[in-house]
C-alpha positions as CSV (number, residue, x, y, z in Angstrom):
1,X,41.9,-88.3,13.9
2,X,38.7,-87.8,11.7
3,X,35.6,-86.4,10.5
4,X,32.7,-87.3,13.1
5,X,31.4,-90.9,12.5
6,X,34.7,-91.8,11.0
7,X,35.0,-95.0,14.3
8,X,37.7,-92.8,16.0
9,X,36.3,-94.0,19.7
10,X,35.1,-97.3,18.1
11,X,39.0,-98.3,17.1
12,X,40.5,-96.7,20.6
13,X,37.9,-98.8,22.5
14,X,38.9,-101.9,21.1
15,X,42.9,-101.5,20.8
16,X,42.3,-100.7,24.8
17,X,39.7,-103.5,25.5
18,X,37.0,-101.3,26.9
19,X,34.6,-102.3,24.4
20,X,32.4,-105.0,24.5
21,X,31.4,-107.5,21.7
22,X,33.4,-109.5,19.3
23,X,35.8,-108.0,16.6
24,X,38.4,-109.9,14.2
25,X,42.4,-109.0,14.3
26,X,45.0,-109.1,16.6
27,X,46.1,-107.0,19.1
28,X,49.9,-106.8,19.7
29,X,51.9,-105.2,22.0
30,X,55.5,-105.1,21.1
31,X,54.8,-108.0,19.0
32,X,53.4,-110.3,21.7
33,X,49.1,-110.5,21.9
34,X,47.9,-108.9,25.0
35,X,45.0,-109.9,26.8
36,X,42.2,-107.4,28.2
37,X,43.0,-108.4,31.4
38,X,46.5,-107.5,30.8
39,X,45.9,-104.2,28.8
40,X,43.4,-103.0,31.5
41,X,46.6,-103.1,34.0
42,X,48.7,-101.9,32.3
43,X,47.2,-98.7,30.3
44,X,44.6,-95.8,31.5
45,X,41.5,-94.3,29.6
46,X,40.7,-91.1,29.8
47,X,36.7,-90.8,28.2
48,X,35.6,-88.0,26.3
49,X,32.6,-87.9,28.3
50,X,33.5,-86.6,32.1
51,X,31.1,-89.0,34.6
52,X,31.6,-89.1,38.2
53,X,30.0,-88.8,41.7
54,X,30.1,-84.7,41.5
55,X,29.6,-84.3,45.0
56,X,32.9,-85.1,46.0
57,X,35.8,-82.4,45.6
58,X,38.4,-82.9,43.7
59,X,41.1,-84.1,46.2
60,X,38.4,-86.1,47.5
61,X,38.2,-88.2,44.3
62,X,41.6,-88.4,43.8
63,X,42.4,-90.1,47.1
64,X,39.6,-92.2,46.7
65,X,41.1,-93.7,43.5
66,X,44.2,-93.7,44.6
67,X,43.7,-96.0,47.4
68,X,41.5,-98.0,44.8
69,X,44.2,-98.0,41.9
70,X,47.5,-98.1,43.4
71,X,49.2,-101.1,45.0
72,X,47.7,-102.0,48.6
73,X,51.5,-102.1,49.2
74,X,52.0,-98.9,48.8
75,X,52.0,-96.5,52.0
76,X,49.9,-93.8,52.6
77,X,52.6,-91.0,52.4
78,X,53.3,-92.3,49.3
79,X,49.7,-91.8,47.9
80,X,49.6,-88.8,49.2
81,X,53.2,-87.9,47.7
82,X,51.8,-89.3,43.7
83,X,48.9,-87.0,44.6
84,X,50.4,-83.8,45.5
85,X,52.9,-84.2,42.3
86,X,50.0,-85.2,39.8
87,X,48.3,-81.4,41.5
88,X,51.0,-79.7,40.9
89,X,52.4,-81.1,37.5
90,X,48.4,-80.7,35.7
91,X,48.0,-77.3,37.7
92,X,45.0,-78.1,39.9
93,X,46.1,-76.3,43.1
94,X,43.5,-73.4,42.5
95,X,40.3,-76.2,42.4
96,X,41.0,-79.3,44.3
97,X,38.8,-78.7,47.3
98,X,36.2,-77.7,44.9
99,X,33.4,-80.0,44.1
100,X,33.6,-81.9,40.6
101,X,29.5,-80.3,39.9
102,X,31.0,-76.6,40.0
103,X,34.4,-77.5,37.5
104,X,34.6,-76.3,34.2
105,X,35.0,-78.9,31.4
106,X,39.2,-77.9,31.2
107,X,39.2,-79.0,35.1
108,X,37.4,-81.9,34.9
109,X,39.5,-83.3,31.9
110,X,42.8,-82.7,34.4
111,X,40.7,-84.4,36.9
112,X,40.3,-87.5,35.2
113,X,43.6,-87.2,33.6
114,X,45.1,-87.5,37.2
115,X,43.1,-90.5,38.1
116,X,44.6,-92.6,35.3
117,X,48.2,-91.4,36.5
118,X,47.6,-92.7,39.8
119,X,49.1,-95.9,39.0
120,X,51.6,-94.3,36.2
121,X,50.4,-96.8,33.5
122,X,52.8,-97.2,30.3
123,X,50.0,-96.6,28.2
124,X,47.2,-93.9,28.4
125,X,44.8,-93.5,25.6
126,X,42.4,-90.2,25.8
127,X,39.4,-90.3,24.3
128,X,38.4,-86.6,22.5
129,X,40.5,-85.2,25.0
130,X,40.0,-81.4,23.7
131,X,36.3,-81.7,22.9
132,X,34.2,-78.8,24.7
133,X,38.0,-77.2,25.8
134,X,39.1,-73.6,24.5
135,X,42.0,-73.2,22.6
136,X,43.9,-72.4,25.6
137,X,42.6,-74.9,27.6
138,X,42.8,-77.6,25.2
139,X,46.7,-76.6,24.5
140,X,47.2,-76.9,28.5
141,X,46.2,-80.3,28.3
142,X,48.0,-81.4,25.3
143,X,51.0,-80.2,26.7
144,X,50.9,-82.0,29.6
145,X,50.4,-85.1,27.8
146,X,53.1,-84.3,25.4
147,X,55.0,-84.4,28.8
148,X,53.8,-87.5,30.5
149,X,54.7,-89.2,26.5
150,X,58.4,-87.7,27.1
151,X,59.0,-89.6,29.9
152,X,58.7,-92.8,27.6
153,X,54.7,-93.8,28.1
154,X,53.0,-94.0,24.9
155,X,49.8,-92.0,24.7
156,X,47.5,-92.3,22.5
157,X,44.6,-89.8,21.5
158,X,41.4,-89.5,19.6
159,X,41.0,-85.7,18.7
160,X,38.3,-84.6,16.4
161,X,39.3,-80.8,15.4
162,X,42.2,-79.3,17.5
163,X,43.6,-75.6,16.8
164,X,46.6,-75.2,14.6
165,X,48.6,-74.8,17.5
166,X,47.4,-78.0,19.0
167,X,47.7,-80.5,16.4
168,X,51.3,-79.7,15.4
169,X,52.0,-80.8,19.3
170,X,51.3,-84.3,17.7
171,X,54.2,-86.6,16.5
172,X,52.2,-89.4,14.6
173,X,48.5,-89.4,13.5
174,X,46.4,-91.6,12.1
175,X,43.6,-90.1,9.4
176,X,40.1,-92.3,9.9
177,X,37.5,-91.4,7.3
178,X,34.1,-93.6,7.3
179,X,35.6,-96.7,9.5
180,X,38.9,-96.6,6.4
181,X,42.7,-96.2,7.2
182,X,43.5,-93.2,5.3
183,X,47.0,-92.5,6.4
184,X,49.5,-93.6,9.4
185,X,52.8,-91.8,10.5
186,X,54.4,-88.5,11.0
187,X,52.8,-85.2,10.9
188,X,54.7,-84.7,8.1
189,X,53.8,-87.6,5.8
190,X,49.5,-86.2,6.3
191,X,50.7,-82.9,4.0
192,X,53.1,-85.4,1.8
193,X,50.3,-87.6,1.2
194,X,47.6,-85.0,0.0
195,X,49.9,-82.9,-1.8
196,X,50.3,-85.8,-4.1
197,X,47.0,-85.7,-4.8
198,X,47.1,-81.9,-5.4
199,X,45.4,-81.1,-2.0
200,X,47.9,-78.3,-0.6
201,X,46.9,-76.2,2.6
202,X,47.0,-72.3,2.4
203,X,50.2,-71.4,4.5
204,X,47.4,-69.4,7.0
205,X,44.9,-72.1,7.0
206,X,44.5,-74.6,9.9
207,X,46.1,-77.9,8.8
208,X,43.5,-80.0,10.8
209,X,40.5,-78.0,9.3
210,X,41.6,-78.5,5.7
211,X,42.0,-82.3,6.2
212,X,39.0,-83.2,7.9
213,X,37.3,-80.6,5.1
214,X,38.7,-83.1,2.5
215,X,37.5,-86.0,4.5
216,X,33.7,-85.0,4.8
217,X,33.8,-83.6,1.7
218,X,30.7,-84.4,-0.7
219,X,32.1,-83.7,-4.2
220,X,32.6,-87.2,-6.2
221,X,36.1,-86.6,-7.0
222,X,37.3,-85.8,-3.5
223,X,35.7,-89.2,-2.6
224,X,37.6,-90.8,-5.4
225,X,40.7,-89.2,-3.9
226,X,40.2,-90.2,-0.4
227,X,39.4,-93.9,-1.4
228,X,42.7,-94.1,-3.3
229,X,44.1,-93.1,0.2
230,X,42.4,-95.8,1.7
231,X,43.6,-98.1,-0.5
232,X,47.1,-97.4,-0.2
233,X,47.2,-97.2,3.5
234,X,46.1,-101.1,3.4
235,X,48.7,-102.4,1.5
236,X,52.0,-103.7,4.1
237,X,54.7,-101.5,2.5
238,X,52.8,-98.4,3.5
239,X,51.4,-99.7,7.3
240,X,54.7,-98.9,9.7
241,X,55.2,-101.8,11.9
242,X,58.1,-102.2,14.0
243,X,57.9,-104.9,16.1
244,X,60.5,-104.5,19.2
245,X,61.7,-107.5,21.3
246,X,61.0,-106.9,24.7
247,X,63.7,-105.0,26.6
248,X,64.7,-105.1,30.3
249,X,62.9,-102.0,31.1
250,X,60.1,-102.7,29.1
251,X,60.0,-106.3,30.8
252,X,60.3,-104.4,34.5
253,X,57.6,-101.7,33.9
254,X,55.1,-104.1,32.8
255,X,55.9,-106.8,35.2
256,X,55.1,-104.7,37.8
257,X,52.0,-103.3,36.9
258,X,51.2,-106.9,36.7
259,X,52.1,-108.0,40.0
260,X,50.3,-105.2,41.6
261,X,48.0,-106.0,44.4
262,X,44.4,-105.0,44.5
263,X,43.1,-103.7,48.0
264,X,41.3,-106.0,49.5
265,X,37.6,-106.6,49.4
266,X,36.6,-105.6,52.7
267,X,38.8,-102.1,52.2
268,X,37.2,-101.7,48.7
269,X,34.1,-102.0,50.4
270,X,34.9,-99.6,53.2
271,X,36.3,-97.1,50.5
272,X,32.8,-97.1,48.6
273,X,30.7,-96.9,51.4
274,X,31.9,-94.3,52.6
275,X,31.8,-92.5,49.3
276,X,28.0,-93.5,49.0
277,X,27.8,-91.5,52.6
278,X,29.6,-88.4,51.8
279,X,27.4,-88.2,48.3
280,X,23.9,-88.9,50.3
281,X,25.2,-86.5,53.2
282,X,25.8,-83.7,50.7
283,X,23.2,-84.6,48.6
284,X,20.7,-83.9,51.7
285,X,18.2,-82.0,49.6
286,X,17.0,-85.2,48.4
287,X,16.7,-87.0,51.2
288,X,15.0,-84.7,52.8
289,X,12.5,-83.7,50.0
290,X,11.7,-87.8,50.1
291,X,11.4,-87.9,53.9
292,X,9.0,-84.7,53.5
293,X,6.8,-85.8,51.2
294,X,6.8,-89.4,52.9
295,X,5.6,-87.3,56.0
296,X,3.2,-85.7,53.9
297,X,1.5,-88.5,52.4
298,X,1.5,-90.3,56.1
299,X,-0.4,-87.4,57.6
300,X,-3.3,-87.1,55.0
301,X,-3.2,-91.2,55.1
302,X,-3.7,-91.5,58.8
303,X,-6.1,-88.2,59.6
304,X,-9.0,-89.9,58.8
305,X,-8.7,-92.5,61.4
306,X,-7.7,-90.0,63.9
307,X,-7.8,-91.6,67.4
308,X,-9.8,-94.8,66.5
309,X,-11.6,-96.9,69.3
310,X,-11.8,-100.8,69.3
311,X,-15.4,-101.6,69.1
312,X,-17.6,-103.8,66.2
313,X,-18.3,-100.9,64.2
314,X,-15.0,-99.8,64.3
315,X,-13.6,-103.0,63.0
316,X,-13.9,-102.2,59.4
317,X,-12.7,-98.7,59.7
318,X,-9.1,-100.3,61.5
319,X,-8.9,-103.0,58.6
320,X,-9.0,-100.3,56.2
321,X,-6.6,-98.3,57.8
322,X,-4.0,-101.3,57.8
323,X,-4.8,-102.2,54.0
324,X,-4.4,-98.5,53.0
325,X,-1.5,-98.0,55.1
326,X,0.3,-101.3,53.9
327,X,-0.6,-100.7,50.1
328,X,0.4,-97.1,49.5
329,X,3.8,-97.1,51.8
330,X,4.7,-100.1,49.6
331,X,4.1,-98.1,46.8
332,X,5.6,-95.0,48.2
333,X,8.5,-96.5,49.2
334,X,9.3,-99.2,46.0
335,X,8.9,-96.3,43.6
336,X,11.3,-94.0,45.4
337,X,14.1,-96.7,45.1
338,X,13.4,-97.8,41.2
339,X,16.3,-94.7,40.2
340,X,18.5,-96.4,42.7
341,X,21.2,-97.9,39.7
342,X,19.8,-95.8,36.7
343,X,21.6,-92.5,38.0
344,X,24.6,-94.3,39.1
345,X,25.2,-96.9,36.7
346,X,27.2,-95.2,33.7
347,X,29.9,-94.0,36.3
348,X,29.9,-97.5,38.0
349,X,29.9,-99.6,35.3
350,X,33.3,-97.6,34.0
351,X,34.9,-98.1,36.9
352,X,34.2,-101.8,37.2
353,X,35.2,-102.3,33.6
354,X,38.4,-100.6,34.9
355,X,39.2,-103.3,37.0
356,X,38.9,-100.4,39.9
357,X,36.7,-102.5,42.5
358,X,34.3,-105.4,42.4
359,X,31.0,-105.2,41.5
360,X,29.9,-106.6,44.5
361,X,31.7,-103.8,46.6
362,X,29.3,-101.6,45.3
363,X,26.4,-103.6,45.6
364,X,26.8,-104.8,48.5
365,X,27.6,-101.2,50.0
366,X,24.0,-100.2,48.1
367,X,22.3,-102.5,50.4
368,X,23.8,-101.0,53.3
369,X,23.3,-97.6,52.6
370,X,19.7,-98.6,51.5
371,X,18.8,-100.4,54.9
372,X,20.5,-97.9,56.9
373,X,17.9,-94.6,55.2
374,X,15.0,-97.1,55.2
375,X,15.2,-98.4,58.9
376,X,15.4,-94.1,60.1
377,X,13.0,-93.3,57.7
378,X,10.5,-96.1,58.4
379,X,11.0,-95.4,61.8
380,X,10.0,-91.9,61.8
381,X,7.1,-92.2,59.5
382,X,5.9,-94.9,61.9
383,X,6.3,-92.7,64.7
384,X,4.1,-89.8,63.2
385,X,1.3,-92.4,62.0
386,X,0.8,-94.2,64.7
387,X,0.7,-91.0,67.2
388,X,-2.4,-89.6,65.0
389,X,-4.3,-93.3,64.8
390,X,-3.5,-93.9,68.8
391,X,-1.5,-96.9,68.1
392,X,0.7,-98.1,70.7
393,X,4.4,-97.7,69.8
394,X,5.4,-101.4,70.4
395,X,8.7,-103.2,69.1
396,X,7.3,-106.0,67.4
397,X,4.9,-103.8,65.5
398,X,7.4,-101.3,64.6
399,X,10.1,-104.0,63.7
400,X,7.4,-105.9,61.5
401,X,6.5,-102.7,59.4
402,X,10.4,-101.7,59.0
403,X,10.8,-105.2,57.5
404,X,8.1,-104.8,55.2
405,X,9.3,-101.8,53.7
406,X,13.0,-103.3,53.6
407,X,11.1,-105.6,51.3
408,X,9.6,-102.6,48.8
409,X,13.1,-101.3,48.6
410,X,14.3,-104.3,47.2
411,X,11.7,-104.7,45.5
412,X,12.2,-101.6,43.8
413,X,16.3,-102.1,44.2
414,X,15.9,-105.2,41.7
415,X,13.7,-103.5,39.3
416,X,15.9,-100.9,38.7
417,X,19.5,-102.9,38.3
418,X,17.4,-105.3,36.1
419,X,15.8,-103.0,33.6
420,X,17.8,-100.5,31.6
421,X,14.9,-98.6,30.5
422,X,12.5,-97.0,32.6
423,X,9.7,-97.9,30.5
424,X,10.7,-101.4,30.9
425,X,10.5,-101.3,34.7
426,X,7.0,-99.5,33.9
427,X,5.7,-102.3,32.0
428,X,7.1,-105.1,34.9
429,X,5.8,-103.8,37.8
430,X,2.4,-102.4,36.6
431,X,1.5,-106.5,35.7
432,X,3.0,-107.7,38.8
433,X,1.7,-104.7,41.1
434,X,-2.2,-105.2,39.5
435,X,-2.2,-108.8,40.6
436,X,-0.2,-108.2,43.7
437,X,-2.6,-106.0,44.9
438,X,-6.2,-107.6,44.4
439,X,-4.3,-110.7,46.8
440,X,-3.9,-108.8,49.5
441,X,-7.6,-109.2,50.7
442,X,-8.6,-105.7,50.7
443,X,-11.1,-106.2,47.7
444,X,-11.9,-110.1,47.7
445,X,-12.0,-112.5,51.0
446,X,-9.4,-114.5,50.6
447,X,-11.0,-117.8,51.6
448,X,-13.1,-117.6,48.7
449,X,-9.8,-117.6,46.0
450,X,-9.5,-120.7,43.4
451,X,-6.6,-122.9,44.2
452,X,-4.5,-121.3,41.8
453,X,-4.4,-117.8,43.1
454,X,-4.8,-119.2,46.7
455,X,-1.5,-120.0,46.4
456,X,-0.1,-117.2,44.2
457,X,-0.8,-114.8,47.2
458,X,2.2,-115.9,48.6
459,X,3.9,-114.0,46.1
460,X,2.8,-111.0,47.1
461,X,4.5,-108.8,49.2
462,X,1.0,-106.4,50.2
463,X,-0.9,-110.0,50.9
464,X,2.5,-110.7,53.1
465,X,2.5,-106.9,54.9
466,X,-1.0,-106.9,54.8
467,X,-1.7,-110.6,57.2
468,X,2.0,-110.0,59.2
469,X,0.6,-106.6,60.3
470,X,-3.4,-107.4,61.1
471,X,-2.1,-110.3,62.9
472,X,-0.1,-107.7,65.4
473,X,-2.9,-106.1,65.2
474,X,-5.7,-108.2,66.4
475,X,-4.3,-111.5,67.7
476,X,-4.3,-109.8,71.2
477,X,-7.9,-109.0,71.4
478,X,-9.6,-111.3,73.3
479,X,-13.3,-109.6,73.0
480,X,-14.9,-106.8,71.2
481,X,-18.0,-105.1,72.8
482,X,-20.9,-106.3,71.0
483,X,-24.5,-104.3,70.9
484,X,-27.2,-104.9,68.7
485,X,-25.4,-105.7,66.3
486,X,-26.1,-109.0,63.8
487,X,-23.7,-111.6,62.8
488,X,-21.0,-109.7,65.1
489,X,-17.5,-110.4,65.3
490,X,-16.2,-111.2,69.2
491,X,-12.7,-110.7,69.1
492,X,-9.4,-110.6,66.9
493,X,-9.2,-114.2,65.3
494,X,-12.9,-114.4,64.2
495,X,-12.1,-110.3,62.3
496,X,-8.9,-112.1,61.3
497,X,-10.7,-115.1,59.9
498,X,-13.9,-113.4,58.2
499,X,-10.9,-111.3,55.8
500,X,-9.2,-114.7,55.2
501,X,-6.6,-114.3,56.9
502,X,-4.7,-117.0,59.5
503,X,-3.3,-115.9,63.2
504,X,-0.7,-119.0,62.6
505,X,0.8,-118.1,59.7
506,X,2.6,-115.0,61.3
507,X,6.0,-116.4,61.3
508,X,5.6,-118.3,58.0
509,X,4.5,-114.9,56.3
510,X,7.6,-113.4,57.9
511,X,9.9,-116.2,56.5
512,X,8.4,-115.5,53.3
513,X,9.3,-111.6,53.2
514,X,12.8,-112.5,54.4
515,X,13.1,-115.0,51.3
516,X,11.6,-112.5,49.2
517,X,14.5,-109.6,50.6
518,X,17.3,-112.2,49.7
519,X,16.1,-113.4,46.5
520,X,15.2,-109.8,45.3
521,X,19.0,-108.6,45.4
522,X,20.5,-111.5,44.5
523,X,18.1,-111.3,41.2
524,X,18.9,-107.6,41.3
525,X,23.1,-108.3,41.6
526,X,22.5,-110.7,38.3
527,X,20.7,-108.1,36.2
528,X,23.6,-105.6,37.0
529,X,26.1,-108.5,36.2
530,X,24.2,-109.1,33.1
531,X,24.1,-105.1,31.9
532,X,27.8,-104.6,32.7
533,X,28.8,-107.7,30.5
534,X,26.1,-106.7,27.4
535,X,26.5,-103.0,27.6
536,X,29.6,-100.9,26.3
537,X,31.3,-99.0,29.1
538,X,32.4,-96.0,26.4
């Protein structure tokens, strides 16, 4: 316990191995060093901020976490029994079928606590467990923790300024001030220490409020006294350390957790993929808005090209249509996917740091979801645009367009995965987009490009997209009617050559697009992996 900024969360995150970065000192469990891997396996961590996929109900969230956290040898009946017991013990029956987004702060705390208790950890860390709760809800949560502690488990909580009745429920307290240890020991010891410095809590005053007011005081004399308390607590004879050897029961309890078998990778993928699908379906309004926006833009884009004909006067119109369609579609598909990982990263980061599932599981599930949605969306989009313009809905033409849109989504996804801040995404995308658009063939004849830019065009998804679609458009046009027109383009091949496109590059372009798709997601995975290792989860 301590004032804001005293280091409570930092200390707990360090002791529980939930923080990133280097620290000095030793972490000992019953006198033995404990590694990050072991500590995460044998402990649960209830964070101050309850973040999760809010589209799920409380019971769905518990079932998912039970399948991911509990030993894979556990039967479905045993999992259901465990969930039912936790729901009953924590009083969650009334809101078990309510979506997480509709729960109150106290109810969400109970759900988070239940998740951490699913695999029955010997140690439970709770950060600011009563923050944001009223006195009744706070007392109810602390009572639940006290019952857990009475079963022989270690329960460690950080707490800011609890109600008097809540404070008295704890057995021992560690007081912190500005990152220093003020006092450590039973609750009664706090009164004794403060009385040594002539600080006595009034009978009808909240003990916790009294202690915090002393530790947070700006009075110079009080500050000196707090410094003296910190000096006393730093001496060995004041630090209460009891190293007990592992007895048989403790050894058995910890060994059980260390020998736990996680679900198979494919099982994790199915579970996380199912969660993603459920969340997407329940968040259907966002997807409908995205689809509606795309259809509206497609309508605006295609109306000027209504029922285009194939003659020499329409060559410029056809070129303008395809270049406009591809560039605008690329921007639309790319920028709608930029938020892919920005909105979910904090939740996923915590789950991965707690070793609930592998990062690759989440990443592959997102690729699958994105692939399915992009294909469906693109098919509807092309049907509308092609129908208005009068383009025959051919398999290869539609498939190539869908492939191009998948590339756009992969481009947006890698930006979302690699960059933490949206501002950095904008800076990078502006540089790439300006260069890539200028090389697509809409604004300059590609045949006149300097040699250095000639090869750079193969890094432009705008060029690759435009060339593949235009090749399919013109390669079967063997004759274009030409009347009273100078420098007439007589067939589709001549049209392509006039813009610097090569009819024989179709397969090469497709191969480059597929390569771009694979490399984008590979770089995206590296970006997410780098962020999970660098950024703290709590």
